[in-house]
C-alpha positions in Angstrom: -42.1 -8.4 -55.8 -45.3 -6.7 -54.5 -47.1 -8.2 -51.6 -50.9 -7.9 -51.6 -52.5 -8.5 -48.2 -56.2 -8.7 -47.6 -58.5 -11.3 -45.9 -60.9 -10.8 -48.9 -59.8 -13.5 -51.3 -61.6 -11.9 -54.2 -59.8 -8.6 -53.6 -56.4 -10.3 -53.4 -57.1 -12.3 -56.6 -58.2 -9.2 -58.5 -55.3 -7.1 -57.5 -52.8 -9.9 -58.1 -54.2 -10.5 -61.6 -54.1 -6.8 -62.5 -50.6 -6.2 -61.2 -49.3 -9.4 -62.8 -50.7 -8.2 -66.2 -48.9 -4.9 -65.5 -45.6 -6.8 -65.3 -45.1 -7.1 -61.5 -44.2 -10.2 -59.6 -46.9 -10.6 -57.0 -47.3 -12.6 -53.8 -50.4 -12.6 -51.6 -51.3 -13.1 -48.0 -54.6 -13.2 -46.2 -53.5 -12.1 -42.7 -50.7 -10.3 -41.0 -48.8 -13.4 -39.9 -48.6 -14.7 -43.4 -47.7 -11.3 -44.7 -44.8 -10.9 -42.2 -43.1 -14.0 -43.5 -43.2 -12.5 -47.1 -41.8 -9.2 -45.9 -38.6 -10.8 -44.8 -37.9 -11.9 -48.4 -35.3 -9.6 -50.0 -37.3 -9.6 -53.2 -40.2 -7.8 -51.5 -40.2 -4.2 -52.7 -43.6 -3.0 -51.4 -47.0 -3.9 -50.1 -50.6 -3.1 -50.6 -52.3 -3.7 -47.2 -55.8 -3.9 -46.0 -56.3 -2.7 -42.4 -59.1 -4.9 -41.2 -58.1 -8.6 -41.0 -58.3 -11.3 -38.3 -55.2 -12.0 -36.2 -52.6 -9.4 -36.8 -54.5 -6.6 -38.6 -53.0 -3.9 -40.8 -52.1 -1.6 -37.9 -50.5 -4.4 -36.0 -48.4 -5.4 -39.1 -47.4 -1.7 -39.6 -46.3 -1.5 -35.9 -44.3 -4.8 -36.3 -42.6 -3.5 -39.4 -41.6 -0.3 -37.6 -40.3 -2.1 -34.6 -38.3 -4.5 -36.8 -36.9 -1.8 -39.1 -38.6 -3.1 -42.2 -38.7 -0.1 -44.5 -40.9 -0.9 -47.5 -43.4 1.4 -49.1 -47.0 0.6 -48.2 -50.2 1.5 -49.9 -53.0 1.1 -47.3 -56.5 0.3 -48.5 -59.5 0.5 -46.1 -63.2 1.1 -46.0 -63.1 1.8 -42.3 -63.7 5.5 -41.6 -62.1 5.2 -38.2 -58.7 5.2 -39.9 -57.9 8.7 -41.0 -55.2 9.3 -43.6 -53.3 11.6 -41.2 -53.3 8.8 -38.6 -52.2 6.1 -41.0 -49.4 8.2 -42.4 -47.9 8.4 -39.0 -46.6 4.9 -39.7 -43.2 5.5 -41.4 -43.9 3.0 -44.2 -47.4 4.3 -45.3 -47.1 6.3 -48.4 -50.7 6.4 -49.6 -54.2 5.6 -48.4 -56.9 4.3 -50.7 -60.5 4.3 -49.6 -62.4 1.2 -50.6 -64.1 0.8 -53.0 -61.6 2.1 -55.5 -60.9 1.5 -59.2 -57.9 -0.7 -59.9 -56.8 2.0 -62.5 -56.4 4.4 -59.6 -53.8 2.0 -58.1 -51.4 1.9 -61.0 -50.0 5.4 -60.8 -49.3 4.8 -57.1 -47.7 1.5 -57.6 -45.5 2.9 -60.4 -44.5 5.8 -58.3 -43.8 4.0 -55.0 -42.7 0.6 -56.3 -41.3 1.4 -59.8 -39.0 -1.6 -60.3 -40.8 -4.2 -62.4 -39.5 -7.7 -61.7 -41.1 -9.4 -64.7 -41.5 -8.3 -68.3 
């Protein structure tokens, strides 16, 4: 299962639809608190994470994952220029950073590489 986390409901819906069509099981969350509960599920194999959210934001969730030893690959998406790729990759789970806006087609090779196990056919 891939977890898609963003407070933008349209972005979550778009990514969820596209990934489901590609054969992935997808769950979604709209904030860090919600996402953390999904991360504890053994079926969770990776996450696509927005950085700017209310409550526990993306950086807070990444810090929580690191402190709790949750080791899942994360693709970060952000439009905020304050987050540099080098800075974000200091978090042990961050494998790739996508700058918003991006084409969903650009996401597929990253998902296949970092989260190759498809859970649905």
